[in-house]
N, C-alpha and C positions, 0 to 999 in steps of 0.2 A: 835783167832776167827776160828770157824769151818766152813767149806763150804761143799756144796754137789757137786759143779761143778766149773770148771775154770771160767765159766761165772760169778760166785759169786764174783770173785776178780776184776771185772771191776769197775772202779771208786774209789772214796774215796782215791785219790792219794795225797801224801804229798806235802807240799810246803817247799822248801829249801832256806834259806837266803844266798845270795852270799856274800863272805867275801873278796876274793882276787882280783876280777876284779873291785870291787867298790873302791872309794877313799873317804877320809875324806870330810865331808861336803855334800855328796850326799845323796839322799833319799835311804831308804832301798829297795833292789830289791829282790823279792821273785820269785823263779821259781816253777810254778805249774807243777809237774812231770807227765805229761800225757804219757811220754815215758815209764813209768813203768806199764802201763796197760798190760795185759797178752800177747797180740799179738805184743806189742811194740809201740802203738801209741794211740792218742786220738780218733781214729776212732772206737775203740771197743765200745765206748759209743753209738754212733749213730746206728751202725749195730745191736747191741743187742736190742736197743729200737725199731727201725723200724721193725725188724723181729718179735719181740714178740707182737707188736701192730697189725701186719698183721695176726699173728696166732690167736690172740684173736678176731679179727674182721672177720676171715674166708676168708680174701682176699689172703692169701698164702696157697696153697694146697700142699699136700705131694708130688705130682708128678711133680710139677713145678721146673724149674731150676732158681735159684736166679742169676740175672745178674746186672751188673752196670759198669759204666765207672770209671776208677781210675788211678791216677798216681802211685799208689802202696799201700798206707796205708789202704785205704778202702777195696781194693781187698784182702789184707792180713787179715784184720779183718773179711770180709765175708767168706774167706776160713776157718778160724778157727771156727767161729760161725756156719756156715752151716754144717761143719763136725761134730761138737758136737751135732747138732740137727738132723742130718740125712738127710740133703738136698744136692743136687748137686748144683754146682755153676759155673759160667763162668764170667770172668773179661775181659774187653776191656781196653787195656793200650797202650800208645804210645811206639814205639820201642826204643825211646831214654832213657827210664828210666833204672835205675840201674839193673844189672843182678841179684843182691842179691834178689831184690823184686820178680823176676820171680821164683827163686829157692824156696823162702819161700812159695809162693802161691802154687806151684806145690807139695811141700812136704805135704801140708795140703789137696791136692787132687783136687784143682780147675782146671778148663780148662782155659787156657789163650789165648786170641786173641790179637796179636800185630797189632797196626795200625800205619799209617804214622807219622814219626817224623817231617815232614815239617809243619804240622798244629797242634798247641798246643791243638786243640779241636777235632782232628780226632776220638778219642775214644768215645767222646760224640755223634758225628753224627752216629757212628757205632752202639752203644748200642740203640740209639733211633730207628734206623731201625729194629733191632732185636726185640725190645720190642713191636712192632706191633703185634707179635704173642703172644697174651695174654694167650692162652691156654697152651703153652709150657713154657713160661717164667714169672717169677715174677720180675718186674723191681724195684729194691730198690730205685733208683733215688735219690741219696744223694744230688744232686744239687737242686732238687725241692720238696723233701718230707718235710713237716713241722715237722716231727719227728726228723729231724736233729737239728733244733732249739730247740725243746722241750727237747731233750736229754741233751743238754747243759744248758738249763734253769733250769731244775729240778736237774741236776747233777753238772756240772762244776760251774755254776753260784752260786748255793746254797752253794757248798763246799767252794768256794773262799770267799763268804760273811761271812760264819761261821768261817773259818780259820783266817781271818783278823779282825773278830768281827766288820765287816762293815767299818773298817778304811782303805780304799783303795782310793788312789788319781788318779791312772792311771792304766789302763789295756791294755796290748800290746799283740796282737796275729796276726797270719798270715791269709791272705785271700786265702782259697782254694775254698770251697763251700760258706764260710761265716757263717756256722752254729755255730761255737764256738763264734765268735764275736756277732752274733745276739742273741744267747741264753743268754750269760753272760750279754750283754748290757741291755737286757730286764729285767733280774732278778735284776740287780743292780738298775735300774731305779724304778722298782716296790717296792724296799726296801728303796727308797728315797736316795740312794747313788749317789752322783754327780761326780763320777770318770770320767775322760776323757777316751774315748775309741779310741785306736789307731790301725789302720789296716795296715798291712805290705804286700806289693806286690813286685815282682821282677821288675827290671827296663827294662826288655826286654822279649818278647814273647818266645824267645829261651833260656831263662835262665836255668841254671843247678840247681837252687834252686827248687828241686822237691817237689811237693805238693802245691805250691803257684801259684795263678793265676795272670797273667799280664793282666790288663784291657786294651785291645786294641780295644774294641768295637765289636769284633766278637762274644762274648758270655758273658752274665751276668747271674750268677746263679739266678733262680727264687726266691730263699729264701733271696737274698741279698736286704738289705734296707739301702741305703746310709745315710738316715736321722738319723740312730742309731749311726753313727760314728762321732767322734770329728775331726779326722784327718786321712788321708790316705797317707802313706809314701812309696816311692820306694827305694829299696836297691839293690846295685850291687852284682853280684856273688862274687867278690873278698872280699868285706866287710863281706858278710854272711859266707863264708868259713873260713875266718880268725877268726871271732868271735866264730864260732863253735869249731875251734881248740883251741882257748884260753880258752873256757869254759872247755874243756877236761883237758888241761894242768894245769890250775890254780884252778879249782873247782872240778875236778874229775868227771864231768858230761859229758858223751860221747853221744852227740845227733847229728842230721843231720843239714844240712845247713839252713833249714827253721828256726830252733831254733836259729842258728847263726844270721840270719837276724833280728829276733825278739829281740834277746839280744842286738844287736848293737843299736837299737832304744831305748830299755828299759834303757840302760846305759845313753844315751843322755837325755832322759826324767828325769832320776834320778838326773843328773847334773842341769838341769833346775829347778826342784822342790826344791832341797836342803834337808838338814837334817830335820828329824821329819816327813817326808812324806813317802808314801809307793807306790811302783810300783810293780805290779804283771805281770809277763811274762810267756808265755806258752812254756814249753819244749815239743815239738810236738812228736818226735819219736826218736828211738835209732840209734846211729851212725853205728852200725854193718851192716845196710843195705846200707851203702855207702862206703864199703871197696874198691870197684873197681873204685871209683871216685877220683877227685882231693882233696877231703876232707883229705885223708890220704897221707902224704908225702911218696915219693918213697925212 
């Protein structure tokens, strides 16, 4: 396949069946390899979609700085896409997030503003304040922009349906903004697929499972619709990190702890459903951006 830009390689990610972490009698578990998008996460999809929609509508101007709040992956995706398209960018991120994320963003030329780690939503409050200056900034607003959902509806959801030929019994993904879950759930519903939709969140607001939101009542992403979800499950850091390590050692797939959290629940659902059924789980991002964390043994 020929391409004209790195942006052309976003999406159309493969699904890999897990062989060694599953057991006889379990449902098939397929990993949707969003970690293999060019900047290393599923956030490439939404950033490209939202920016190009804003370009087409004229709401994004050449002089504006693209800004958003991010725990890392959206910031990295913005840094890559903005650089390729010739825009400046600024990302607000809690100081507690991994140092690798900072380095990747700065390598692509974005400006990084670190906010307090005491509040899991400090970066959101900071970017909302900055976004009041609409002349200077274009606020991508991943938590509230409908393009987040639509990118996954037309992209991730459609791909999963096609790749499974509509034979999917359970979809498991993490809750960050909720865009992946909302988009995929809506697409499967529109296709008449009755798969259960399982949302994963950390069990604590100070969790080290970067990229996932703990629903403590202080902030709910505007695009989140609980009625689209069959079940919402909390996972501990210990379970998430161990599952991510197991995925690397047994399946050769090196992803971050959010993927580990998703995998732990996907395996439990596969045991419940039994053979002949299919569970699809999202592999969110690459493990290399967690080398300084407890994901990697010393």
